[in-house]
DRENVO-578080 format. One line per 4 residues: their letters; for each residue x negated, y, z negated of N, C-alpha, C, O. Coordinates in steps of 0.001 Angstrom, whole numbers. Each point is the difference from the previous one (the first is absolute). Example, Ala and Ser with C-alpha at 12.3 -4.5 7.8 and 13.67 -1.06 7.14 Angstrom:
as> -13190/-5690/-7800/890/1190/0/-900/1200/0/-1036/-19/-665  1386/1069/1385/-820/1190/-60/770/1090/-730/-509/1108/-169
//
This chain:
mdtt> -133190/236670/-81042/747/1164/-490/-875/806/-944/-684/-567/-853  701/1874/999/-775/889/-857/573/-49/-1408/1204/176/-189  -2065/-417/-808/480/-125/-1376/-617/1040/-913/-190/-264/-1188  -127/1437/1709/-585/1024/-841/1000/524/-1027/-400/521/-1042
dpfk> 1672/-651/1319/1036/468/-915/954/-1159/-288/908/-254/791  -1096/-452/-1907/830/-1172/-282/1453/331/-254/845/-895/12  -529/2173/-244/1376/391/-294/752/449/1256/1143/449/-82  -1791/-573/1244/641/404/1249/-212/-1103/1040/-899/95/836
pnyp> 1718/-1127/-889/-227/-1151/874/335/239/1463/-534/-685/872  1412/1647/-585/413/241/1377/-699/1245/537/252/1114/-461  -1132/-1314/1439/-760/1107/557/648/486/1286/645/-784/697  -804/2058/-369/615/526/1215/-533/-713/1233/-1182/-339/64
apta> 2040/113/903/-392/-693/1223/-806/939/886/304/1191/75  -1318/-1705/591/-787/840/915/844/455/1177/964/-662/385  -1334/1786/172/708/559/1152/-998/235/1134/-1210/-117/-192  1725/444/1357/-873/258/1141/-915/1189/-254/-1159/-3/416
mrpl> 1678/1023/-1100/-799/1190/-277/-929/-194/-1194/-1069/606/-64  1477/-1450/-881/-808/-257/-1206/-139/-1519/-154/636/-608/-861  -1469/14/1701/-71/-1461/74/-634/-685/-1201/104/-1218/-138  -761/1982/-736/-630/-599/-1179/766/338/-1282/-530/-138/-1103
lglt> 1764/575/1256/826/347/-1148/173/-1218/-908/286/-1102/469  -463/1314/-1766/142/-1079/-964/-1309/-685/-354/-32/-827/-912  -1049/1153/1614/-1297/-611/-263/-862/891/-898/114/1225/25  -967/-1860/-809/-1017/725/-755/-1361/-417/540/-310/-1189/73
vlvi> -495/2167/300/-1316/-247/569/-1057/396/-1029/-38/1146/-450  -808/-2088/86/-1146/288/-870/-1210/213/897/-415/-907/721  -150/2110/-770/-1178/336/794/-1211/13/-929/-61/782/-948  -891/-1652/1230/-1221/-81/-796/-1099/650/825/-584/-626/885
edsr> 311/1889/-1186/-823/842/867/-690/1062/-849/656/677/-791  -1967/-523/945/-726/982/-793/-94/1360/665/-408/965/-645  771/-858/1915/-4/1287/688/1337/701/-187/1049/-556/323  -1089/1766/-841/1238/761/-173/557/445/1354/1215/101/170
face> -2092/162/781/452/411/1325/751/-1145/675/1078/205/557  -1647/-1409/-607/665/-1168/590/1290/-322/-731/993/-378/621  -1003/525/-1936/1197/-311/-780/1100/1023/253/1182/-341/-30  -1559/1588/278/996/1017/322/676/-322/1327/1200/221/164
amrl> -1981/-745/787/589/-422/1269/1000/-1129/-231/1086/-5/579  -1464/-957/-1435/900/-1118/-312/1273/506/-675/1091/-507/260  -1234/1504/-1124/1161/545/-697/982/607/998/1209/-212/-98  -1732/960/1050/855/615/1009/664/-1052/883/1165/142/371
lclr> -1904/-1193/-36/557/-1074/821/1117/-735/-738/1033/-331/581  -1257/87/-1861/1040/-663/-795/1225/893/-135/1132/-473/105  -1354/1758/-337/1102/945/-144/852/43/1269/1230/-1/-67  -1889/37/1212/728/42/1273/724/-1321/281/972/-34/754
sgar> -1451/-1041/-1360/550/-1330/286/1035/-457/-1009/653/-1024/203  -489/1783/-1309/974/-365/-1017/-536/-859/-1125/765/-403/-876  -2059/108/871/-580/-866/-1029/-490/811/-1192/-367/1168/135  366/-1803/-1302/-636/574/-1181/-1481/-351/40/-380/-1011/591
irra> -455/1830/-1210/-1429/-267/10/-564/80/-1412/371/867/-790  -1264/-1780/499/-813/42/-1217/-1453/-93/430/-304/-540/1064  -602/1069/-1896/-1398/55/401/-916/-478/-1115/237/266/-1179  -1290/-980/1574/-1096/-360/-896/-1287/299/751/-72/-216/1210
dtlr> -946/712/-1906/-1227/378/713/-1176/-938/-281/-1099/228/504  1313/-1268/-1293/-1029/-996/-264/651/-1381/-78/1218/-119/-129  -2046/-915/210/510/-1356/-173/547/-185/-1406/1032/-642/-194  -1722/1201/-777/442/-131/-1386/1379/610/-194/870/-610/-621
aarr> -668/1814/1150/1307/658/-127/1071/-782/742/1139/-84/-460  -1496/-488/1603/970/-776/773/440/-1244/-759/1189/-314/-54  -2147/-391/-530/346/-1221/-743/862/336/-1210/919/-745/-338  -1212/1853/-304/812/429/-1141/1423/322/450/969/-351/-674
hlqv> -854/1011/1805/1312/352/558/796/-1261/333/1193/-87/-290  -1856/-873/892/686/-1210/454/428/-904/-1150/793/-920/200  -1300/1168/-1384/460/-738/-1170/1387/462/-438/705/-712/-716  -324/1907/1151/1271/599/-429/1009/39/1136/1182/-267/-215
yrps> -1635/599/1427/901/205/1126/-207/-1072/1069/-1055/-629/79  2087/439/738/-69/-919/1126/400/745/1274/1158/-52/414  -2113/740/205/304/751/1221/336/-934/1160/-399/-1164/15  1130/1691/941/348/-766/1191/-1179/-99/966/-227/-1034/628
vvii> -516/2135/-524/-1116/103/934/-1233/494/-758/89/925/-807  -1227/-1541/1071/-1256/450/-583/-972/293/1131/-245/-851/856  -310/2062/-855/-993/409/995/-1309/238/-742/-77/861/-877  -951/-1627/1232/-1235/-20/-784/-1180/463/839/-308/-593/1034
dvgl> -346/1650/-1482/-1230/454/637/-1105/-1022/-274/-99/-532/-1106  -722/265/2107/-1049/-1009/-167/-1093/486/-944/-435/-745/-878  -12/1993/1049/-1098/517/-815/505/838/-1156/455/1126/198  -533/-1667/-1403/452/713/-1194/-1169/179/-964/-984/-734/93
pdgs> 1068/1683/-1006/-1144/287/-875/-472/-1187/-825/-1188/-103/-306  2091/-790/-57/-368/-1108/-887/44/-1361/696/108/-1029/-667  -188/1012/1987/-54/-1275/687/696/10/1342/423/1047/491  -308/-2235/99/607/-131/1324/1483/-312/-99/420/-831/-804
gtdl> 368/1508/1633/1429/-252/20/349/-1401/457/1093/-487/-288  -2008/-177/1003/276/-1361/445/147/-959/-1180/711/-1001/96  -1381/1306/-1207/141/-851/-1186/1425/42/-538/555/-1025/-397  29/2220/389/1373/137/-480/983/-637/985/1015/-563/-411
irel> -1312/652/1697/858/-654/995/68/-1501/-279/1081/-587/23  -2222/-27/-283/-24/-1438/-299/820/-315/-1246/737/-985/-38  -871/1831/-977/751/-220/-1240/1498/60/254/748/-859/-468  -306/1874/1210/1434/182/246/573/-1124/860/1175/-344/-123
cttn> -2001/-222/987/486/-1069/880/212/-1313/-748/661/-903/512  -1211/788/-1710/141/-1242/-771/916/162/-1206/248/-966/-721  253/2167/496/855/219/-1156/1402/-549/257/414/-161/1148  306/-122/-2227/1375/-496/130/962/1077/483/1083/-305/500
hrpd> -1480/1564/-650/864/1116/399/-688/794/1106/-244/1198/-143  -60/-1866/1228/-681/649/1120/895/1092/583/1179/-243/256  -1723/1443/-43/793/1046/657/462/-450/1386/-627/-859/619  1722/1443/-139/508/-356/1327/-1044/263/1080/-150/-784/938
vilg> -570/1896/-1079/-987/382/1015/-1289/448/-688/28/823/-915  -1150/-1369/1362/-1331/405/-480/-794/470/1209/-197/-755/952  -256/1994/-990/-776/571/1096/-1339/501/-512/-89/551/-1097  -942/-742/1891/-1297/594/-296/-193/1236/855/595/120/1071
tsgd> -1430/805/-1544/-275/1204/777/-1447/417/-206/-579/-227/-1062  3/840/2089/-1384/460/-76/-298/894/1189/669/-67/1032  -1690/910/-1194/-494/785/1122/-1066/-739/780/-431/454/1060  6/-1597/-1583/-993/-850/658/744/-1141/687/517/-894/-670
fsse> -460/917/1988/824/-968/723/-540/-1420/-73/708/-950/335  -1967/793/-773/-528/-1347/-202/624/-662/-1222/-211/-1189/-239  974/1948/-530/641/-549/-1200/1270/-772/315/513/-708/-866  4/824/2077/1270/-657/314/-85/-1513/-159/888/-611/-594
apvl> -1941/6/1118/-131/-1460/-82/-59/-489/-1446/726/-934/-339  -1566/1526/-543/-9/-434/-1404/1339/184/-699/378/-811/-845  341/1873/1194/1323/253/-593/970/-1119/354/704/-515/-869  -667/144/2128/916/-1055/436/-439/-1368/-532/840/-835/-335
eaga> -2143/608/258/-501/-1259/-550/348/-136/-1481/195/-1109/-498  -118/2244/-203/352/-20/-1422/1471/-311/-219/409/-300/-1122  401/368/2193/1409/-356/-118/978/1132/225/1206/-197/-148  -1693/1394/506/909/1127/239/891/-276/1200/-383/-728/916
dgyl> 1568/1310/-928/939/-166/1106/-404/828/1210/290/-367/1139  -961/1485/-1390/-371/880/1098/-1057/991/-431/-493/-41/-1128  151/932/2043/-1098/947/-219/386/1359/571/576/86/1084  -896/972/-1817/209/1370/446/-1360/686/90/-650/230/-1019
gkpv> 224/93/2230/-1259/705/157/177/1487/-238/938/609/514  -1843/-16/-1298/74/1444/-253/-489/757/1227/-901/-467/696  1491/1637/-424/996/694/-813/1407/-577/165/418/-349/1105  296/257/-2215/1374/-484/14/910/1233/-35/354/482/-1076
vslg> 15/16/2234/808/1222/87/1197/-163/924/864/876/41  -793/-1972/698/1101/-216/946/1195/-616/-717/-104/-1077/-587  1228/1762/639/1205/-497/-658/461/-1308/637/395/-929/-704  -443/855/2023/444/-1203/684/-859/-1209/-325/527/-1084/-249
vfqd> -1851/1257/247/-908/-1106/-315/193/-456/-1441/24/-1199/-277  110/2144/-628/181/-313/-1413/1269/-812/-208/-24/-1044/-652  1123/1520/1201/1278/-694/-170/-9/-1370/654/428/-982/-605  -910/911/1831/35/-1269/727/-898/-1052/-635/337/-1184/-11
tils> -1480/1613/-518/-904/-960/-633/659/-638/-1214/-117/-1207/-208  806/2006/-589/684/-539/-1177/1213/-828/410/181/-1118/-483  648/1661/1369/1228/-688/387/-271/-1346/665/774/-940/-177  -1843/838/927/-285/-1242/726/-316/-1159/-934/52/-1161/406
hlpi> -381/1475/-1660/-345/-1059/-954/1048/-166/-1105/-145/-857/-871  1188/1667/909/1067/-124/-991/946/-1142/371/158/-316/1179  477/-307/-2187/1068/-959/311/1080/695/830/233/1198/-158  422/-1946/1034/984/591/916/1110/728/-740/489/1028/468
drrp> -84/-1561/-1635/1100/631/-724/-401/1305/-672/856/696/-546  -2141/-350/575/-447/1281/-570/-200/1062/1069/-349/1136/-322  565/-1481/1591/-206/940/1096/1324/669/385/1068/-574/-216  -1131/1776/781/1234/656/454/604/-763/1166/-717/-581/815
tgpr> 2019/586/-745/690/-681/1097/260/988/1137/27/1213/-208  162/-1748/1401/307/850/1135/-1245/616/609/-1105/-200/-503  1279/953/1589/-1139/611/702/-642/1104/-851/666/667/-792  -1977/-499/979/-729/1033/-733/-1067/580/904/-824/-726/556
avsd> 845/2037/-414/-1013/665/820/-1332/15/-746/-47/286/-1196  -1023/-594/1904/-1330/20/-599/-526/1432/48/-122/594/1071  -185/-54/-2239/-432/1387/-95/-1460/154/419/-841/-840/-319  551/1939/1048/-1381/307/334/-516/1174/-830/-1028/597/320
dvvs> 1755/-275/-1389/-415/1087/-887/-1265/-382/-776/-248/-1175/-271  -537/2184/-76/-1158/-203/-868/124/948/-1179/619/1058/107  -1212/-1441/-1234/42/838/-1187/-1325/754/-144/-1042/-440/486  1113/1573/-1157/-1182/832/-229/-154/239/-1502/693/847/-563
pdpi> -1589/-1581/-86/-178/170/-1450/-484/1404/-353/-637/670/812  940/-241/-2010/-420/1300/-512/-1528/69/-28/-633/-890/-568  18/1926/1165/-1456/128/-11/-595/36/-1415/-1170/-335/-184  1956/734/-801/-504/19/-1371/-398/-1397/-439/-948/-165/-767
ayrd> 1671/-848/1251/-341/-1377/-349/-1369/-376/553/-726/-783/-612  371/1343/1772/-1325/-265/574/-1099/605/-876/-1049/-606/-219  1317/1808/-271/-982/631/-881/-152/-793/-1299/-1096/-82/-554  2192/-499/70/-79/-853/-1191/-946/-1182/245/-758/-397/-886
dmah> 816/-157/2102/-899/-1105/335/-1454/465/33/-899/-731/-416  672/1942/909/-1361/527/8/-520/174/-1435/-1163/-285/-285  2024/750/-600/-395/155/-1400/-321/-1350/-624/-925/-116/-803  1691/-901/1174/-240/-1355/-509/-1380/-496/440/-753/-540/-810
vadv> 422/722/2087/-1297/-447/504/-1134/769/-662/-1034/-580/-330  1218/1873/134/-1027/803/-669/-263/-530/-1407/-1153/-84/-425  2194/-267/-286/-159/-557/-1344/-733/-1342/44/-857/-278/-839  1204/-545/1823/-650/-1309/131/-1495/167/267/-821/-689/-604
lesg> 469/1605/1512/-1404/209/346/-792/614/-1152/-1199/-244/-133  1864/1031/-688/-675/577/-1165/-389/-1071/-1014/-958/161/-756  1714/-1252/752/-269/-1070/-972/-1190/-861/416/-497/-789/-804  32/927/2049/-1144/-768/462/101/-297/1475/1072/107/595
tdfr> -2212/-486/4/-22/-323/1428/-626/-1380/210/-777/-199/934  1116/-739/-1796/-461/-1365/183/686/-606/1214/939/576/550  -1415/-1743/-139/520/-611/1224/1502/-274/-75/720/220/974  -253/-692/-2110/1417/-308/-125/848/1264/137/1064/-23/618
tldy> -1545/1129/-1199/728/1269/94/42/493/1438/1046/446/472  -2172/-522/228/-39/463/1384/896/-853/899/654/520/905  -627/-1816/-1154/878/-871/790/1463/379/-206/786/21/948  -427/280/-2204/1388/396/-278/312/1337/658/1068/157/591
vaqf> -1975/808/-682/222/1314/597/169/-120/1513/884/630/580  -1736/-1444/64/95/-171/1445/1346/-600/393/624/443/964  -181/-1447/-1709/1281/-638/299/1153/973/-230/889/134/840  -916/543/-1989/1083/910/-367/110/1169/977/1077/282/525
lggv> -2197/390/-289/27/1185/843/258/-333/1455/561/817/730  -964/-2012/-291/241/-362/1389/1475/41/340/395/589/1006  422/-1215/-1842/1434/0/236/629/1361/-206/883/400/759  -1326/314/-1776/586/1305/-304/-300/999/1111/897/704/465
arsa> -2156/-642/-39/-384/953/1041/716/-307/1313/415/911/716  -274/-2199/-405/705/-376/1224/1473/401/-85/574/495/969  23/-713/-2125/1411/348/-176/222/1497/149/1017/436/540  -1981/353/-1027/131/1456/51/-549/601/1284/40/1216/190
qdqe> -557/-2076/698/-595/444/1258/-1141/981/-239/-175/965/743  -586/-1228/-1782/-1191/790/-324/-1184/-707/658/-669/-815/-635  412/1122/1892/-978/-741/783/-1422/181/-512/-794/-940/34  467/2128/-504/-1354/235/-497/-300/-911/-1189/-1050/-640/-56
leha> 1976/593/-883/-205/-844/-1172/77/-1482/379/-734/-819/-552  1611/476/1482/122/-1394/438/-1308/-490/610/-431/-1116/-287  -211/1936/1128/-1259/-395/626/-1110/-139/-1030/-807/-927/66  769/1853/-1019/-1029/-65/-1049/192/-1242/-865/-968/-649/-398
taal> 2210/331/116/301/-1182/-804/-344/-1272/757/-484/-965/-591  732/960/1898/-339/-1162/828/-1510/-231/12/-454/-1144/-7  -319/2225/26/-1454/-131/-41/-450/-586/-1338/-906/-832/-49  1540/1268/-1022/-300/-546/-1317/343/-1481/-60/-781/-803/-512
aakr> 1944/442/1032/429/-1398/-23/-931/-878/826/-299/-1131/-386  -162/1656/1532/-901/-777/858/-1327/-267/-691/-528/-1110/75  -14/2120/-746/-1250/-174/-736/172/-1028/-1105/-855/-865/-189  1953/955/-537/226/-929/-1107/231/-1420/509/-370/-966/-667
argd> 979/836/1846/219/-1328/570/-1319/-684/323/-92/-1227/-23  -937/2031/326/-1326/-563/266/-800/-213/-1271/-1110/-531/32  1688/952/-1160/-684/-162/-1273/-979/1105/-323/-803/-135/-924  854/1242/1678/-917/1121/-224/535/926/-1101/1185/-23/-331
aavs> -2083/830/-223/368/874/-1120/960/1108/410/871/380/-784  -1013/146/1999/900/1029/533/19/1263/-845/1062/572/-247  -2251/-133/-203/-65/1187/-850/452/1256/755/814/773/-504  -1345/-578/1709/348/1216/746/1477/2/410/662/1037/-38
eaat> -157/-2214/430/1414/-103/385/920/297/-1182/1026/662/154  -1399/-1155/-1330/799/273/-1197/-15/1479/-333/1013/561/-418  -2158/66/603/-108/1435/-277/865/801/972/630/984/-387  -601/-1415/1658/826/685/990/1481/-107/-360/733/988/46
vagl> -305/-2193/-401/1398/-206/-391/340/849/-1223/1050/641/-39  -1935/-636/-961/250/778/-1221/116/1486/322/835/700/-573  -1674/-219/1492/60/1408/378/1304/351/687/577/1054/-269  -99/-1929/1163/1272/249/692/1175/-15/-971/936/789/134
vqer> -991/-1683/-1104/1061/-54/-1013/35/1305/-786/1072/547/-254  -2249/-48/-131/-63/1247/-761/475/1184/836/620/924/-527  -906/-947/1819/481/1078/889/1519/63/-13/585/1081/-65  54/-2255/128/1461/-45/27/592/430/-1322/1086/579/-43
lsek> -1780/-853/-1014/482/433/-1316/-181/1500/-184/878/669/-545  -1996/-143/990/-266/1450/-193/889/844/890/393/1101/-383  -71/-1602/1571/867/738/898/1460/-146/-357/830/798/435  -502/-1822/-1233/1381/-300/-394/888/-185/1218/1164/397/23
iai> -1759/-1017/988/731/-289/1228/-12/-1497/200/-1057/-631/-26  2240/59/228/81/-1446/110/-576/-495/1312/-751/-975/17  1081/1614/1048/-417/-480/1316/-610/1163/784/-421/-179/1143
//
């Protein structure tokens, strides 16, 4: 049972149209574009949403609140989301559902090995996939009763959120281009560009990630990515 509000013990029952009614979803995600998609999905599903953009912020949040569902991005600025998944799986107040998410599909196995109930591959924009993934891992008494049509709707996050992500990457690159920074940028932008269907940036980011996977410096690839990010900021166009 969701205990975010100790003064309201009886939560509204889920319905076919709003199957996640009564749930609170904590999204631990550093991309504003991805988080905006999650917000729209929760809104359409009847769930409340809270957000943390780092592991530190998430742990601080979890000291106060007990969300029903936690969705954790694997690549965060201050560490791997799999570490938090392991922590939550051993706590006395384990959330009903723990999901990992990433734009790197090789992350699914580590997420499940860490103890997550399931995995959401980015882009997470399908209402039906989002709802079914959560519902399939909820206790039966938390699911809506009766028949429910599976929605094929998709959400479209505000392009301004994409530009916010570009500004974030620009700030990160200004602070330095050491190997750890480039690895984070490649991971972050890979999922964001794929979610926004920005193929040019996605391909450039993939080239950067491939170079870094081989242990190479990737100076030219980093410069290309930085230039594309600046283009999107100067044009003030999300996609």
